[in-house]
DOKEZA-968652 format. One line per 8 residues: number of its first residue (from 0); for each residue y, z, x of C-alpha. Coordinates in pm, 1 decimal. Layout:
! residues N
NUM> Y:Z:X | ...
This chain:
! residues 146
0> 19225.6:-3106.7:6061.6 | 19266.8:-3100.1:5682.7 | 19000.5:-3200.4:5436.1 | 19180.4:-3525.6:5359.7 | 19187.0:-3622.5:5726.6 | 18811.1:-3567.8:5756.4 | 18747.4:-3793.0:5460.0 | 18923.4:-4091.3:5611.2
8> 19253.5:-4270.7:5588.7 | 19453.5:-4204.9:5276.0 | 19800.7:-4196.4:5136.9 | 20031.8:-3907.8:5230.7 | 20036.1:-3803.9:4865.2 | 19657.5:-3755.4:4859.9 | 19664.7:-3381.9:4936.8 | 19916.3:-3316.7:4659.1
16> 19717.4:-3526.3:4412.5 | 19390.6:-3355.3:4509.9 | 19547.6:-3011.2:4460.3 | 19676.4:-3112.0:4117.9 | 19331.7:-3238.1:4011.7 | 19153.8:-2932.0:4153.8 | 19385.4:-2700.8:3957.3 | 19329.1:-2901.6:3640.2
24> 18950.8:-2892.2:3690.4 | 18967.6:-2513.6:3728.5 | 19145.8:-2489.1:3394.0 | 18887.3:-2719.5:3234.2 | 18600.4:-2508.3:3370.0 | 18766.4:-2186.8:3250.2 | 18818.6:-2337.8:2905.2 | 18451.6:-2431.9:2890.0
32> 18357.4:-2082.7:3006.4 | 18580.5:-1927.8:2736.3 | 18385.8:-2123.6:2474.5 | 18058.8:-1977.4:2602.0 | 18213.4:-1629.1:2595.6 | 18316.8:-1676.9:2231.1 | 17959.7:-1769.1:2140.1 | 17820.0:-1464.2:2322.3
40> 18074.2:-1235.4:2154.2 | 17968.8:-1381.3:1818.6 | 17608.8:-1281.0:1885.5 | 17716.0:-930.9:1987.7 | 17939.4:-886.0:1681.4 | 17661.0:-1009.2:1451.5 | 17421.4:-755.4:1604.6 | 17683.6:-479.8:1571.4
48> 17737.0:-574.0:1208.2 | 17364.8:-543.0:1139.8 | 17352.7:-207.1:1319.4 | 17648.8:-70.9:1121.2 | 17494.0:-179.5:792.1 | 17160.1:-35.6:904.1 | 17324.1:300.7:967.7 | 17493.2:283.7:628.8
56> 17153.3:226.6:466.7 | 17009.2:537.3:634.0 | 17282.2:754.2:486.8 | 17232.5:609.8:137.8 | 17595.3:501.4:149.0 | 17514.6:169.3:-11.9 | 17264.6:67.1:-269.3 | 16964.7:-43.2:-62.0
64> 16877.7:-358.3:-256.3 | 17202.7:-541.4:-203.4 | 17300.3:-386.5:128.9 | 17045.1:-585.6:328.2 | 17169.5:-910.0:176.3 | 17531.6:-814.9:234.3 | 17451.8:-720.4:595.6 | 17278.1:-1049.9:662.8
72> 17559.7:-1241.0:495.8 | 17835.8:-1070.0:695.3 | 17641.8:-1093.7:1021.5 | 17584.7:-1464.3:955.7 | 17949.4:-1525.6:873.5 | 18066.0:-1342.4:1186.1 | 17820.7:-1535.7:1401.2 | 17911.9:-1873.1:1247.5
80> 18286.0:-1816.1:1292.6 | 18250.2:-1724.3:1658.7 | 17998.2:-2004.6:1715.2 | 18235.1:-2260.6:1562.5 | 18531.1:-2139.3:1767.9 | 18316.7:-2127.8:2081.4 | 18191.4:-2481.6:2027.0 | 18543.3:-2614.0:1972.3
88> 18681.6:-2438.4:2280.3 | 18387.9:-2548.1:2495.5 | 18422.7:-2905.0:2369.5 | 18791.9:-2900.1:2463.8 | 18696.7:-2795.6:2817.0 | 18438.2:-3073.4:2839.9 | 18688.0:-3323.7:2699.0 | 18945.2:-3218.2:2958.1
96> 18687.2:-3263.0:3236.2 | 18604.6:-3612.5:3110.6 | 18973.5:-3706.1:3095.5 | 19026.2:-3572.4:3446.2 | 18724.4:-3767.1:3572.9 | 18877.7:-4085.2:3434.6 | 19221.0:-4007.9:3574.9 | 19088.1:-3913.0:3918.6
104> 18866.1:-4219.3:3929.9 | 19162.7:-4448.1:3859.6 | 19395.6:-4281.2:4109.2 | 19519.0:-4529.3:4371.6 | 19610.0:-4242.0:4606.2 | 19252.4:-4120.4:4664.5 | 18960.4:-4269.3:4853.9 | 18613.1:-4273.2:4697.7
112> 18513.0:-3967.1:4899.9 | 18823.9:-3778.6:4791.5 | 18759.2:-3869.0:4427.6 | 18404.1:-3735.0:4455.5 | 18530.0:-3416.7:4620.5 | 18794.7:-3359.3:4352.9 | 18535.5:-3413.2:4076.9 | 18310.0:-3155.8:4249.9
120> 18041.9:-3416.2:4309.4 | 17999.2:-3285.0:4665.2 | 17924.6:-2929.8:4545.5 | 17605.6:-2940.9:4335.7 | 17544.6:-2565.5:4377.5 | 17895.4:-2467.9:4267.2 | 17857.1:-2182.6:4021.5 | 18105.2:-2250.9:3742.5
128> 18063.0:-1901.8:3602.2 | 18139.5:-1717.7:3925.9 | 18422.7:-1476.4:3985.6 | 18543.9:-1715.8:4256.5 | 18666.8:-1954.1:3986.0 | 18835.3:-1672.9:3795.1 | 19004.7:-1540.1:4110.3 | 19139.1:-1889.2:4187.5
136> 19265.0:-1938.0:3833.2 | 19446.2:-1603.9:3842.3 | 19601.7:-1690.8:4179.3 | 19428.0:-1431.0:4396.0 | 19389.4:-1504.3:4766.9 | 19033.8:-1551.6:4886.6 | 18979.1:-1268.9:5134.0 | 18619.3:-1359.4:5209.2
144> 18685.1:-1727.6:5281.5 | 18489.3:-1856.2:4982.3
């Protein structure tokens, strides 16, 4: 018995529509995750920038008075660039999820239960940042039955 049969009577196209929405939701979640990764990389690069300038100060490579200001400026610029890109990418993922919610909710091929399942409303403990999502997006088979 398939998942659509358990959820009640539906159109024959329901399984195809549900698969399409599930795939699109995976892309939206990955896009949102990529935005968070950009923000984290921005923090790491800002810290690395401060460390590099700190090492340069120890070797008297730069004039000490201005080097601290230059280090803070560059670290801030690096962080702000990655933060801005991360926010935009994450917002695109959230926007895609909202559009998919609207499209799935208006679909005449899905029952209310199927719509909730496609929108992941049945899986409150679903970990968006798991490797399971990444494996699915890359097309790997689930060996462990996750």
